[in-house]
Every structure is written in C-alpha cells, then in structure tokens.
N, C-alpha and C positions, 0 to 999 in steps of 0.2 A: 549761312553759305552756303549755297546745295555743289553737291561735286559730285564727279562719276568719271569714270575712265573710258576712252575709246582702247579697244585691242588691235585697231589695225596700223598705230604705231603713228597715227598724225594729229597732234591734239586739237588740232584747228576746229572749233564750229563748224558744223553745217547746218543748214536754214533748219532742218528739226528742231536741231540744240537753240537758236534762238527765239524758238516759237516756244520752246518749253519756257523758255527764261522770260520770254513777256510775259506768259502766262502763272507764271511764280509770283512775278514784280506785282502784279494785279493781284491777286492773291495777299500776300503779304500786303499790301494797299491795303486793300478793304479790310484787313483784320489790322491797320497799326503799328503793321511792321515793317521794317525794311528791308529788302531784298541788297545784302553786301558785297555779293560774290557770286560768281559763278565759277567752281574749276571743273578744267577739266585735264585728266590726268592720262599720259602715254608711259610708256615704257623709264623714259629718263629725259621725257618735256611735259611741262605743264602749261597750259594753255589760261588765263585770269581776262577774263571775262572787264574787269576793274579795271584792270592794270593793260589794258590794252583799249578802252574808255568805252568800249562796245558794253558794255552795262549803260553808260551815260544814256547814249542813242537812244538803247530802248527804251528805258523810262520816259525820255525827251520825246518818243513816239505815242508814249501813251498819253500821259500829260495832252499830249497835242488832240490824242480821241475823245480823249474824258472832255475836252474844256468844251 
C-alpha cells in the first residue's frame, strides 16, 4: 500500500498520481509483489485507487502493454 497527501484539500488523483501508481505497480510486479492500494489523503477526505476501481484499470493497462 502506498499513501500520500494532497495539501490542496482535494484527494482526487492527478495525472502525475496515475503515472506514479502505474510505475509503482510495474516495480512491484517485477519484484514478485502486488500493489494493493494507493491512498490519497486530504484534511477530511480519502481517495482509494482500489475502492474506486482505478487500480484495476491501471493494472489492466499495464498487462496489455506487457502482453
């Protein structure tokens, strides 16, 4: 699980967050580990890539590139 915060108050991921998540997923896969979630925190909200199915989409995209 990877986590970081957004000081802006909006926990929704940016394109940079998506790119970082994709790279972290590939690094984990190459080392026999699984990226389970990427959480983004703000002052009073949390965004979960896993619960929003965004992590599955990133993993599917990576699998299609590797295939």
